[in-house]
C-alpha positions, -999 to +999 in steps of 0.1 A: +000+000+000+029+023+006+036+025-031+000+032-042-004+068-053-030+086-032-061+093-053-088+094-026-099+076+006-124+053-013-097+042-037-072+035-009-098+015+011-107-006-019-070-014-025-064-022+012-093-047+011-075-065-017-041-065+000-042-103+008-045-109-030-018-086-041+018-091-052+044-065-057+071-062-084+098-037-090+116-025-120+153-027-111+171-001-131+209+000-135+213+038-135+233+053-163+234+088-147+245+096-112+240+121-084+263+132-056+268+130-019+284+159+000+288+169+036+262+192+052+282+224+060+272+226+097+273+190+110+289+170+082+259+147+078+255+134+042+234+154+017+222+133-011+216+150-044+200+126-069+171+128-093+167+100-118+175+113-153+151+113-182+171+085-197+170+064-165+132+071-159+125+058-194+143+026-185+123+023-153+090+028-173+100+001-198+107-022-168+073-014-152+055-021-185+074-054-189+064-065-154+028-055-161+028-076-193+041-106-174+014-102-147-013-097-173-003-128-192-003-148-159-039-138-152-037-106-131-072-091-129-060-056-118-027-039-123-019-008-103+015+008-110+029+032-085+026+059-111+004+090-104-004+096-141-014+061-150-047+047-136-050+011-126-059-014-153-089-037-147-091-067-169-125-077-183-113-111-192-125-139-168-100-159-149-087-187-170-094-171-204-065-169-228-047-135-228-026-118-254-004-087-253-025-076-283-057-074-263-065-038-273-075-023-239-044-038-222-021-029-251-032+007-249-028+008-211+007-008-212+017+016-239+006+046-218+026+031-188+057+027-209+055+063-222+049+079-188+076+104-179+077+094-142+080+131-133+104+132-103+082+157-084+052+134-087+066+099-086+078+078-056+112+063-064+127+036-041+162+022-039+170-014-036+201-035-038+226-007-036+259-019-052+294-008-058+299+019-032+330+002-017+342-015-048+366-045-048+397-042-069+434-046-073+445-011-064+437+012-035+436+041-059+406+027-077+389+005-051+380+004-014+388-033-007+412-059-020+402-093-035+398-107+000+373-080+010+399-062+033+397-024+034+429-010+020+452+003+047+432-011+076+438-041+098+409-064+105+383-044+086+364-063+059+334-056+038+313-085+025+281-072+009+269-058-024+290-026-019+321-045-030+307-051-064+327-033-091+295-017-103+257-023-102+248-055-118+213-044-130+197-076-116+188-090-082+222-096-065+211-122-039+231-153-052+261-132-061+264-115-027+259-148-009+288-162-029+310-132-022+302-130+015+308-168+018+342-164+001+353-134+022+341-151+054+360-183+046+391-162+039+389-145+072+383-178+090+413-193+073+436-165+085+424-169+121+435-206+122 
């Protein structure tokens, strides 16, 4: 429910009543364009300056439309993207009836979803699976940790999560991070013996 754009109380209540029959999907975008993090002048706390670029928002919209197409083909009766300018889609096809991406009403709706601008002042963006902020590498000039996950220039400080990725993978990193964390943990354990 957090991601549903607010339309009115009645719409929100109707969606809440369907919560036990909902599933959520995300469009994981590997950003092309970046932002910045700088210290706040008075207390040094981080100030994040990031707005998804037009290019990256178009990729997110393409991903949202692709997820909607998969859900529709699998029998979803209602599709509600977290996009303020695109109303939910309600299928008129009974459960179990064959579906096609060429079904006119759905095709028109999916096309509108893919063409939405995802205006940054009106759209909720979320971040998941942050990667590459403490990259692994062979040189302390271009990376934060070495091949064993050890922070350059520090004793007994290791990083074993998605931040050691050289860059964002663009896909769910679960299996990869499990393998990296296991390898780094085994290396630490071997040094302790």
